[in-house]
KEKOL-665344 format. One record per residue: residue number from 0; residue in three letters; x, z, y of N, C-alpha, C, CB in turn. Coordinates in steps of 0.1 Angstrom, whole numbers, plus 5000, padded with zeros to 4 digits. Last residue first. Glycine has a CB too. Layout:
BEGIN
NUM|Ala|X|Z|Y|X|Z|Y|X|Z|Y|X|Z|Y
...
//
This chain:
BEGIN
274|Ala|4856|4847|5047|4870|4843|5046|4872|4829|5051|4874|4843|5033
273|Ala|4831|4858|5046|4838|4858|5059|4852|4852|5059|4838|4872|5064
272|Gly|4824|4855|5019|4816|4850|5029|4822|4849|5043|4804|4857|5030
271|Gly|4839|4868|5000|4843|4855|5004|4836|4849|5016|4842|4846|4993
270|Phe|4826|4892|4994|4839|4893|5002|4843|4879|5007|4849|4898|4993
269|Val|4804|4882|4980|4802|4889|4993|4815|4890|5001|4796|4902|4990
268|Gly|4814|4849|4966|4808|4863|4966|4808|4869|4980|4817|4872|4957
267|Thr|4846|4833|4968|4832|4834|4965|4827|4848|4966|4829|4828|4952
266|Pro|4872|4811|4979|4866|4824|4978|4851|4824|4976|4869|4833|4991
265|Thr|4893|4790|4969|4878|4789|4971|4872|4803|4969|4872|4779|4961
264|Asp|4920|4796|4966|4916|4786|4976|4901|4785|4979|4920|4772|4972
263|Leu|4934|4812|4949|4924|4819|4958|4918|4809|4969|4931|4830|4965
262|Asp|4943|4812|4916|4942|4804|4928|4931|4810|4937|4938|4789|4925
261|Val|4967|4829|4895|4954|4826|4899|4954|4818|4912|4945|4839|4900
260|Leu|4985|4837|4866|4986|4830|4878|4971|4826|4882|4995|4817|4876
259|Ala|4989|4870|4851|4983|4856|4851|4984|4850|4865|4968|4857|4847
258|Val|5008|4892|4831|5006|4886|4844|4999|4872|4843|5020|4885|4851
257|Pro|5004|4923|4812|5004|4908|4813|5002|4903|4827|4994|4902|4804
256|Lys|5033|4935|4831|5027|4925|4822|5014|4931|4816|5037|4920|4812
255|Pro|5062|4943|4848|5047|4943|4849|5042|4931|4840|5042|4941|4863
254|Val|5088|4960|4832|5083|4947|4836|5068|4947|4836|5089|4935|4827
253|Val|5094|4993|4846|5092|4983|4834|5087|4970|4840|5081|4989|4824
252|Gly|5097|5004|4870|5106|5009|4859|5104|5001|4847|5103|5023|4857
251|Leu|5082|4995|4892|5075|5002|4881|5084|5008|4871|5066|4992|4874
250|Phe|5101|4983|4909|5091|4992|4915|5084|5000|4904|5081|4984|4922
249|Arg|5117|4967|4894|5123|4977|4902|5113|4988|4907|5130|4971|4914
248|Arg|5098|4950|4883|5105|4959|4874|5112|4971|4882|5116|4952|4865
247|Gly|5092|4932|4903|5083|4943|4899|5089|4954|4891|5071|4938|4892
246|Ala|5111|4913|4903|5112|4923|4914|5103|4935|4910|5107|4917|4927
245|His|5104|4900|4879|5118|4905|4881|5118|4915|4891|5127|4893|4885
244|Gln|5077|4894|4882|5081|4903|4872|5095|4908|4874|5079|4895|4859
243|Phe|5079|4877|4905|5071|4889|4905|5075|4899|4895|5056|4886|4904
242|Arg|5094|4856|4894|5099|4864|4905|5092|4878|4906|5099|4857|4918
241|Glu|5075|4846|4874|5089|4852|4871|5095|4860|4882|5099|4840|4868
240|Val|5053|4837|4889|5052|4849|4879|5066|4855|4877|5046|4844|4866
239|Asn|5046|4821|4914|5059|4826|4909|5058|4839|4901|5068|4829|4921
238|Asp|5015|4830|4930|5027|4821|4929|5038|4829|4922|5032|4816|4943
237|Thr|4995|4849|4929|4992|4835|4934|5003|4825|4933|4986|4836|4948
236|Val|4989|4871|4901|4997|4866|4913|4992|4852|4916|5013|4866|4910
235|Leu|4978|4900|4884|4975|4886|4889|4984|4883|4900|4960|4884|4892
234|Phe|4979|4923|4857|4984|4918|4870|4981|4903|4872|5000|4920|4870
233|Arg|4966|4953|4844|4968|4939|4843|4972|4934|4857|4955|4932|4838
232|Ser|4968|4983|4825|4971|4976|4838|4972|4961|4835|4984|4981|4845
231|Arg|4946|5007|4810|4955|4996|4810|4957|4990|4824|4950|4985|4800
230|Gly|4942|5042|4802|4940|5030|4810|4950|5020|4808|4939|5033|4825
229|Thr|4929|5060|4776|4942|5055|4782|4940|5042|4789|4953|5054|4770
228|Gly|4904|5085|4777|4910|5073|4773|4923|5070|4779|4900|5061|4775
227|Ala|4880|5098|4800|4888|5099|4788|4894|5085|4785|4881|5104|4777
226|Gln|4867|5095|4825|4873|5108|4822|4882|5108|4810|4861|5118|4819
225|Arg|4865|5075|4852|4866|5074|4837|4873|5086|4833|4873|5061|4832
224|Leu|4844|5080|4880|4856|5083|4873|4854|5080|4858|4860|5098|4875
223|Leu|4821|5076|4896|4828|5064|4890|4840|5067|4882|4831|5055|4901
222|Gly|4808|5093|4914|4804|5093|4899|4810|5081|4892|4790|5093|4898
221|Ala|4817|5095|4939|4807|5084|4936|4803|5084|4922|4814|5071|4940
220|Glu|4835|5116|4937|4823|5118|4946|4812|5108|4942|4826|5117|4960
219|Ala|4854|5103|4922|4847|5115|4917|4834|5117|4924|4856|5127|4918
218|Leu|4863|5083|4939|4856|5080|4926|4849|5091|4921|4866|5074|4916
217|Arg|4875|5100|4959|4864|5091|4962|4856|5087|4950|4869|5079|4969
216|Glu|4896|5112|4945|4885|5120|4951|4873|5112|4954|4890|5127|4963
215|Arg|4912|5091|4937|4906|5100|4927|4894|5107|4932|4916|5110|4922
214|Thr|4919|5082|4963|4911|5074|4954|4904|5082|4943|4920|5063|4948
213|Ala|4935|5103|4973|4922|5100|4979|4913|5091|4971|4925|5093|4993
212|Val|4956|5101|4955|4948|5113|4955|4934|5110|4961|4955|5125|4963
211|Ala|4966|5076|4962|4961|5078|4948|4953|5090|4948|4973|5080|4939
210|Thr|4973|5080|4988|4962|5071|4986|4957|5073|4971|4967|5056|4987
209|Ser|4995|5097|4985|4983|5102|4992|4971|5093|4989|4986|5102|5007
208|Glu|5013|5080|4972|5008|5092|4966|4996|5097|4972|5019|5103|4966
207|Ala|5016|5061|4993|5011|5057|4980|5006|5069|4972|5023|5050|4972
206|Ser|5028|5074|5015|5013|5071|5015|5008|5066|5002|5011|5059|5026
205|Asp|5048|5100|5014|5046|5088|5007|5032|5084|5007|5051|5089|4993
204|Val|5064|5118|5039|5050|5115|5034|5050|5101|5027|5039|5116|5045
203|Ile|5089|5140|5041|5086|5127|5039|5073|5125|5033|5098|5120|5031
202|Ala|5102|5163|5065|5093|5161|5055|5089|5146|5054|5080|5169|5058
201|Val|5137|5166|5072|5124|5160|5076|5115|5159|5064|5126|5147|5084
200|Gly|5162|5173|5063|5153|5184|5066|5139|5179|5071|5159|5192|5077
199|Pro|5179|5145|5076|5179|5157|5068|5169|5167|5072|5192|5163|5068
198|Leu|5178|5115|5076|5169|5124|5084|5168|5138|5076|5155|5118|5087
197|Ala|5194|5102|5060|5195|5099|5074|5188|5108|5082|5191|5084|5076
196|Ala|5186|5111|5035|5199|5114|5039|5201|5112|5054|5209|5106|5031
195|Glu|5159|5101|5034|5161|5116|5035|5175|5119|5040|5158|5122|5021
194|Ile|5167|5074|5032|5159|5079|5043|5160|5093|5045|5145|5075|5042
193|Val|5180|5073|5008|5188|5071|5020|5181|5075|5032|5192|5057|5021
192|Gly|5157|5080|4991|5170|5088|4991|5178|5086|5003|5178|5084|4978
191|Arg|5137|5061|4995|5135|5075|5000|5148|5083|5000|5126|5082|4990
190|Leu|5135|5035|4989|5146|5039|4997|5146|5053|5002|5147|5030|5009
189|Leu|5111|5033|4976|5123|5030|4968|5136|5034|4975|5124|5016|4964
188|Pro|5092|5037|4996|5096|5048|4987|5108|5046|4978|5084|5051|4978
187|Tyr|5090|5012|5009|5099|5022|5014|5102|5034|5005|5095|5027|5026
186|His|5070|4994|5001|5084|4992|4997|5093|5004|4999|5090|4980|5003
185|Thr|5048|5001|5015|5048|5004|5001|5061|5002|4995|5038|4997|4994
184|Cys|5051|5017|5046|5052|5004|5039|5054|5008|5024|5064|4996|5044
183|Gly|5054|5041|5060|5042|5033|5062|5044|5019|5057|5039|5032|5077
182|Leu|5061|5071|5053|5066|5059|5048|5055|5049|5048|5072|5060|5035
181|Ile|5062|5094|5079|5053|5087|5070|5060|5074|5066|5040|5084|5077
180|Val|5078|5124|5086|5079|5109|5086|5070|5103|5076|5093|5105|5085
179|Thr|5082|5153|5105|5075|5146|5094|5075|5131|5096|5060|5151|5093
178|Asp|5094|5162|5127|5096|5170|5115|5090|5164|5103|5091|5184|5117
177|Pro|5111|5141|5151|5100|5144|5143|5104|5153|5131|5093|5132|5137
176|Gly|5141|5149|5163|5128|5146|5168|5117|5150|5159|5127|5131|5171
175|Asp|5167|5148|5153|5163|5159|5162|5150|5157|5169|5174|5162|5173
174|Arg|5166|5113|5149|5172|5126|5146|5169|5136|5157|5187|5124|5145
173|Leu|5157|5088|5155|5147|5098|5152|5153|5112|5149|5139|5093|5140
172|Pro|5178|5071|5160|5170|5075|5172|5160|5086|5168|5163|5064|5178
171|Ala|5187|5066|5132|5194|5075|5141|5186|5080|5153|5207|5069|5145
170|Leu|5173|5047|5118|5167|5060|5119|5175|5070|5128|5166|5066|5105
169|Tyr|5186|5022|5116|5172|5023|5120|5168|5037|5125|5164|5019|5108
168|Arg|5212|5030|5109|5210|5022|5121|5195|5023|5126|5214|5007|5119
167|Glu|5208|5044|5085|5214|5051|5097|5211|5043|5110|5229|5052|5094
166|Ala|5198|5023|5069|5190|5034|5072|5195|5042|5084|5189|5044|5060
165|Val|5221|5007|5068|5209|5001|5074|5200|5013|5078|5202|4992|5064
164|Leu|5239|5024|5055|5242|5019|5068|5229|5014|5076|5252|5009|5068
163|Arg|5226|5027|5030|5229|5039|5038|5231|5035|5053|5241|5046|5033
162|Ala|5226|5001|5020|5214|5008|5023|5216|5019|5032|5207|5012|5010
161|Val|5255|4998|5018|5246|4989|5026|5233|4995|5029|5244|4975|5018
160|Glu|5264|5019|5001|5268|5017|5014|5259|5009|5023|5281|5012|5014
159|Gly|5237|5032|4979|5250|5027|4982|5252|5024|4997|5252|5014|4975
158|Asp|5204|5021|4972|5213|5032|4975|5227|5025|4978|5215|5042|4962
157|Thr|5189|4999|4969|5182|5011|4974|5191|5022|4976|5172|5015|4964
156|Trp|5188|4969|4962|5199|4976|4970|5193|4989|4977|5205|4966|4981
155|Gly|5169|4954|4950|5174|4965|4943|5186|4972|4950|5179|4961|4930
154|Glu|5156|4936|4964|5168|4931|4958|5175|4942|4950|5179|4926|4969
153|Glu|5134|4950|4974|5132|4939|4964|5145|4934|4957|5125|4927|4971
152|Ala|5147|4967|4991|5139|4972|4980|5138|4962|4969|5125|4977|4984
151|Leu|5158|4950|5010|5167|4959|5002|5160|4964|4990|5172|4971|5011
150|Gly|5135|4938|5021|5145|4930|5013|5154|4939|5004|5153|4922|5023
149|Val|5125|4961|5034|5117|4954|5024|5126|4945|5015|5106|4944|5031
148|Phe|5143|4970|5052|5140|4979|5041|5133|4971|5030|5131|4990|5046
147|Leu|5143|4953|5074|5152|4951|5063|5151|4959|5051|5166|4953|5069
146|Gly|5123|4963|5092|5120|4952|5084|5130|4950|5072|5120|4939|5092
145|Cys|5111|4987|5104|5123|4987|5096|5123|4975|5086|5125|5001|5088
144|Ala|5099|5000|5134|5098|4988|5125|5112|4987|5117|5095|4975|5133
143|Arg|5088|5032|5142|5099|5024|5139|5097|5012|5130|5111|5032|5135
142|Ala|5072|5054|5164|5071|5043|5153|5083|5035|5153|5058|5035|5156
141|Gln|5062|5087|5170|5072|5076|5172|5071|5066|5160|5087|5082|5172
140|Val|5041|5109|5187|5042|5099|5177|5053|5089|5180|5029|5092|5174
139|Glu|5035|5143|5196|5043|5130|5198|5043|5122|5185|5058|5134|5201
138|Arg|5016|5162|5190|5023|5162|5203|5030|5149|5206|5033|5173|5204
137|Val|4985|5152|5174|4999|5157|5174|5005|5156|5189|5008|5148|5164
136|His|4960|5141|5176|4961|5154|5168|4976|5159|5168|4957|5152|5154
135|Pro|4957|5116|5186|4948|5127|5192|4951|5141|5186|4933|5123|5188
134|Ala|4977|5101|5172|4979|5105|5186|4970|5116|5190|4978|5094|5194
133|Leu|4971|5091|5146|4978|5104|5147|4977|5109|5162|4993|5101|5144
132|Leu|4956|5068|5150|4950|5079|5142|4957|5092|5144|4950|5076|5127
131|Ala|4974|5053|5165|4960|5056|5170|4954|5067|5163|4951|5044|5169
130|Gln|4995|5050|5148|4997|5057|5160|4983|5061|5166|5004|5048|5170
129|Tyr|4984|5035|5126|4990|5048|5124|4990|5056|5137|5004|5048|5118
128|Arg|4978|5011|5141|4967|5019|5135|4972|5033|5132|4962|5013|5122
127|Gly|4995|4992|5153|4992|5005|5159|4982|5014|5153|4988|5003|5173
126|Gly|5004|4966|5149|4990|4969|5148|4986|4982|5154|4987|4967|5134
125|Arg|5032|4970|5150|5026|4963|5161|5011|4965|5161|5029|4948|5161
124|Ile|5036|4983|5125|5039|4990|5137|5032|4983|5150|5054|4991|5139
123|Thr|5027|4962|5108|5020|4975|5108|5023|4983|5121|5025|4983|5095
122|Gly|5045|4940|5115|5030|4939|5116|5023|4952|5116|5025|4931|5105
121|Glu|5070|4951|5109|5067|4947|5122|5052|4947|5124|5073|4934|5125
120|Thr|5066|4979|5086|5070|4966|5090|5066|4963|5104|5063|4956|5080
119|Gly|5075|5014|5093|5067|5003|5087|5073|4990|5091|5053|5004|5092
118|Leu|5074|5048|5098|5082|5037|5095|5074|5026|5088|5094|5041|5085
117|Val|5064|5072|5122|5060|5062|5112|5070|5052|5110|5047|5056|5117
116|Ala|5067|5107|5129|5072|5093|5130|5066|5085|5119|5087|5092|5129
115|Val|5055|5135|5148|5055|5127|5136|5060|5113|5139|5041|5126|5130
114|Arg|5052|5167|5158|5060|5155|5161|5061|5147|5148|5074|5158|5167
113|Gly|5042|5192|5152|5033|5182|5159|5040|5169|5163|5026|5188|5171
112|Ser|5057|5210|5139|5060|5208|5153|5050|5199|5160|5074|5203|5154
111|Arg|5047|5207|5113|5046|5221|5120|5049|5219|5134|5057|5230|5113
110|Thr|5030|5186|5091|5038|5188|5103|5036|5202|5108|5034|5177|5114
109|Arg|5012|5185|5069|5025|5189|5067|5033|5192|5080|5033|5179|5060
108|Arg|4987|5176|5076|4988|5188|5069|5002|5194|5069|4983|5185|5056
107|Leu|4994|5151|5089|4988|5162|5097|4988|5176|5090|4974|5159|5101
106|Ala|5003|5137|5065|5012|5141|5076|5007|5152|5085|5015|5128|5085
105|Glu|4978|5134|5052|4989|5142|5046|4999|5147|5057|4995|5135|5035
104|Ala|4964|5118|5070|4959|5131|5067|4970|5140|5061|4947|5130|5057
103|Val|4982|5095|5069|4980|5102|5082|4974|5117|5079|4970|5095|5091
102|Gly|4977|5087|5043|4990|5091|5047|4990|5099|5060|4999|5079|5049
101|Pro|4949|5081|5043|4954|5091|5035|4968|5096|5039|4955|5087|5020
100|Glu|4949|5059|5063|4942|5072|5065|4948|5083|5056|4927|5070|5063
99|Ile|4965|5038|5049|4969|5044|5062|4963|5058|5064|4966|5035|5074
98|Val|4957|5024|5027|4968|5033|5025|4971|5041|5038|4980|5025|5021
97|Gly|4921|5022|5021|4934|5017|5025|4944|5027|5024|4932|5012|5040
96|Leu|4894|5016|4999|4903|5025|5004|4916|5018|5009|4907|5036|4994
95|Val|4860|5010|4992|4872|5004|4997|4881|5015|5003|4870|4992|5007
94|Pro|4834|5008|4967|4842|5016|4977|4856|5009|4980|4845|5030|4971
93|Val|4809|4985|4965|4823|4987|4960|4831|4996|4970|4831|4974|4958
92|Gly|4786|4973|4972|4786|4986|4964|4799|4989|4958|4776|4985|4954
91|Ala|4785|4951|4988|4787|4949|4974|4786|4961|4966|4801|4943|4972
90|Arg|4783|4963|5013|4773|4954|5009|4773|4951|4994|4773|4940|5016
89|Arg|4808|4977|5013|4795|4984|5014|4784|4975|5009|4793|4988|5028
88|Gly|4826|4955|5012|4825|4965|5001|4812|4973|5001|4837|4974|5001
87|Ala|4822|4945|5038|4819|4937|5026|4817|4946|5014|4829|4926|5024
86|Ala|4832|4967|5052|4819|4962|5055|4814|4954|5043|4818|4954|5068
85|Thr|4858|4969|5043|4849|4980|5041|4835|4976|5042|4852|4991|5052
84|Leu|4869|4945|5052|4868|4948|5037|4858|4958|5035|4882|4952|5032
83|Ala|4867|4948|5079|4860|4937|5073|4859|4940|5058|4866|4924|5076
82|Pro|4884|4972|5083|4870|4971|5087|4862|4960|5080|4869|4970|5101
81|Leu|4910|4962|5071|4901|4972|5065|4887|4973|5070|4908|4986|5066
80|Ala|4927|4944|5083|4915|4938|5076|4906|4949|5070|4920|4929|5065
79|His|4949|4955|5097|4941|4944|5103|4928|4940|5096|4950|4932|5103
78|Thr|4958|4977|5082|4958|4977|5096|4948|4967|5102|4972|4975|5102
77|Thr|4957|4969|5055|4949|4980|5060|4947|4980|5075|4956|4992|5055
76|Ala|4976|4948|5057|4962|4945|5054|4953|4956|5058|4960|4941|5039
75|Thr|4999|4964|5062|4995|4954|5071|4980|4950|5070|5003|4942|5070
74|Asn|5000|4981|5039|4998|4987|5052|4993|4976|5062|5011|4993|5056
73|Cys|4984|4977|5009|4993|4970|5019|4990|4976|5032|4990|4954|5018
72|Ala|4965|4981|4989|4978|4987|4988|4988|4980|4996|4983|4986|4973
71|Val|4934|4989|4990|4942|4980|4997|4956|4985|4998|4936|4977|5012
70|Val|4914|4992|4962|4925|4999|4969|4934|4988|4976|4934|5008|4959
69|Leu|4881|4991|4954|4892|4983|4958|4902|4992|4966|4887|4972|4967
68|Ala|4861|4996|4924|4866|5000|4937|4878|4992|4940|4870|5015|4936
67|Lys|4853|4981|4902|4844|4992|4907|4848|4998|4920|4842|5003|4896
66|Ile|4855|4945|4896|4861|4958|4899|4850|4968|4904|4872|4957|4910
65|Gly|4850|4919|4886|4843|4930|4882|4849|4944|4884|4841|4928|4867
64|Asp|4859|4895|4896|4865|4899|4883|4859|4913|4878|4881|4901|4885
63|Glu|4849|4893|4921|4843|4885|4910|4848|4889|4896|4846|4869|4913
62|Tyr|4866|4912|4933|4852|4915|4932|4846|4906|4921|4845|4913|4945
61|Leu|4890|4896|4933|4889|4909|4925|4875|4913|4923|4896|4919|4932
60|His|4882|4876|4951|4886|4873|4937|4885|4886|4928|4902|4867|4937
59|Ser|4877|4890|4974|4866|4882|4968|4870|4880|4954|4864|4870|4975
58|Ala|4902|4900|4980|4892|4909|4977|4880|4902|4969|4886|4916|4989
57|Val|4915|4876|4988|4919|4884|4976|4909|4893|4971|4932|4892|4980
56|Arg|4899|4869|5010|4900|4860|4998|4905|4868|4986|4911|4848|5001
55|Leu|4905|4890|5027|4891|4888|5022|4891|4878|5010|4882|4882|5033
54|Ala|4932|4887|5032|4927|4899|5025|4913|4897|5019|4927|4911|5035
53|Tyr|4933|4863|5047|4939|4863|5033|4933|4875|5025|4955|4866|5035
52|Arg|4918|4871|5069|4914|4860|5061|4920|4860|5047|4917|4847|5068
51|Glu|4935|4891|5079|4921|4894|5075|4916|4883|5066|4913|4895|5087
50|Val|4958|4876|5085|4959|4887|5075|4944|4890|5070|4966|4900|5082
49|Thr|4949|4860|5106|4953|4854|5093|4953|4865|5082|4967|4848|5095
48|Thr|4943|4879|5126|4933|4870|5120|4936|4864|5107|4929|4859|5130
47|Ala|4968|4890|5131|4958|4898|5125|4947|4890|5119|4952|4907|5136
46|Ser|4996|4869|5119|4986|4873|5129|4975|4882|5123|4980|4862|5137
45|Arg|5024|4880|5099|5013|4871|5102|5004|4877|5113|5005|4869|5090
44|Thr|5044|4897|5090|5047|4889|5102|5035|4879|5106|5059|4881|5099
43|Gly|5034|4909|5067|5038|4917|5078|5041|4910|5091|5050|4924|5074
42|Tyr|5028|4894|5045|5017|4896|5055|5022|4902|5068|5006|4904|5049
41|Pro|5053|4871|5033|5048|4884|5036|5036|4884|5046|5059|4892|5042
40|Val|5030|4857|5008|5039|4868|5012|5049|4863|5023|5046|4875|5000
39|Arg|5015|4838|4997|5013|4840|5011|5022|4851|5017|4999|4842|5014
38|Ala|5018|4839|4970|5019|4825|4977|5020|4827|4992|5007|4816|4973
37|Thr|5013|4865|4962|5028|4860|4964|5029|4847|4970|5035|4861|4951
36|Asp|4995|4887|4963|4993|4874|4969|5006|4867|4972|4984|4875|4982
35|Gly|4988|4904|4934|4998|4902|4944|4997|4888|4950|5013|4904|4938
34|Leu|4965|4925|4921|4967|4911|4926|4977|4911|4937|4953|4905|4931
33|Tyr|4958|4946|4893|4966|4943|4905|4967|4929|4909|4980|4949|4904
32|Leu|4936|4967|4879|4938|4952|4880|4945|4950|4894|4925|4944|4879
31|Leu|4935|4994|4857|4939|4989|4870|4941|4974|4869|4951|4997|4875
30|Asp|4915|5017|4841|4921|5004|4840|4923|5000|4854|4912|4994|4832
29|Glu|4921|5053|4839|4915|5041|4845|4923|5028|4842|4914|5044|4860
28|Ala|4933|5075|4829|4923|5069|4821|4918|5056|4826|4912|5079|4819
27|Pro|4951|5085|4849|4956|5079|4837|4946|5072|4828|4963|5090|4829
26|Leu|4954|5088|4878|4941|5084|4871|4945|5077|4858|4933|5073|4880
25|Ala|4978|5094|4888|4967|5103|4892|4955|5100|4884|4964|5101|4907
24|Arg|4995|5075|4876|4998|5089|4874|4986|5098|4877|5010|5094|4884
23|Arg|4983|5052|4886|4984|5054|4871|4987|5069|4868|4995|5046|4866
22|Leu|4986|5055|4913|4973|5055|4908|4973|5058|4893|4966|5043|4911
21|Ala|5014|5051|4915|5009|5065|4918|4994|5066|4913|5009|5066|4934
20|Ala|5016|5025|4907|5022|5035|4899|5017|5049|4902|5038|5035|4901
19|Leu|5001|5013|4928|4996|5012|4914|5003|5022|4905|4999|4998|4908
18|Val|5019|5019|4949|5005|5024|4948|5000|5024|4935|4996|5017|4958
17|Thr|5041|5003|4941|5043|5017|4942|5029|5025|4943|5051|5020|4953
16|Leu|5030|4978|4941|5032|4984|4928|5035|4998|4929|5043|4977|4921
15|Gly|5030|4968|4967|5019|4976|4963|5020|4982|4949|5006|4968|4965
14|Gly|5052|4951|4967|5053|4965|4972|5042|4974|4968|5054|4964|4987
13|Val|5050|4925|4958|5052|4935|4948|5052|4949|4954|5066|4933|4941
12|Gly|5025|4911|4979|5036|4908|4969|5037|4920|4960|5048|4906|4976
11|Ser|5003|4919|4994|5008|4905|4995|5019|4902|4985|5013|4903|5010
10|Asp|4981|4936|4972|4991|4936|4982|4996|4922|4983|5004|4945|4978
9|Phe|4954|4955|4956|4961|4943|4961|4971|4945|4972|4951|4933|4965
8|Val|4935|4966|4929|4946|4970|4938|4952|4957|4943|4956|4979|4931
7|Gly|4904|4977|4914|4912|4966|4919|4923|4971|4930|4903|4956|4925
6|Ile|4898|4994|4885|4900|4996|4900|4909|4984|4904|4907|5009|4903
5|Pro|4875|4982|4860|4888|4984|4866|4887|4987|4880|4898|4972|4863
4|Arg|4847|4998|4844|4852|4987|4851|4866|4991|4858|4842|4983|4863
3|Leu|4835|5020|4832|4847|5014|4825|4853|5002|4833|4844|5010|4811
2|Asp|4822|5049|4841|4823|5036|4845|4836|5030|4840|4821|5034|4861
1|His|4806|5070|4817|4817|5067|4824|4818|5052|4828|4830|5071|4817
0|Met|4771|5081|4821|4782|5073|4814|4794|5071|4823|4776|5060|4810
//
């Protein structure tokens, strides 16, 4: 029988909607349940301990909602919380996937020179997970924190003079260097045009797309794929439904709905035990 339970997807805010959109394209029959922890956004500037605590609370809520798999659609949460989430998921029988390993695997497939760069938030770059996974397999890894890209994406300033100048400022040091660049933040695909303009000829790896492919493969291996039907998407947030819908439209092309407000103050279940 096909497993009709939804796939849980979470991020600190709206950026993970790029992962949800990629999952929708790769898995059109699946129901998707997205939780944006908008009361605690951003995760990118938090400590590793705090990020892990927040991530376990979110995962606990989704697990209690009956998900069959969990996609951590946040690079910072993947960096700092994936081991704890994976361990809890193993106890619960819920596969857990992050966005970093699939992006690294795709970059390794695409690079020809062995020189790869990662663009991400301060927390993702400081956490060093991308660098640690890439370093044994390539000649050179460069990492750039591009914090202003997040605000530009959420405000819809994804092209034009301001976006172009910010991209130039961040990315000029990478010219004549890497042949492959990983977009290590789920907001950054919205700025792909100005990133490509600042780094002409460089292969761009969108970790959202790579994660969707990896999720499909994992569910197929586990016998959890839903083969037929049209999947639905539902959305949960911990604060400010209106702002989530306003910003979310830029990421999905449509207003995300239905959206419900939830409280994560009392985590329960196997994921909540360590929160």
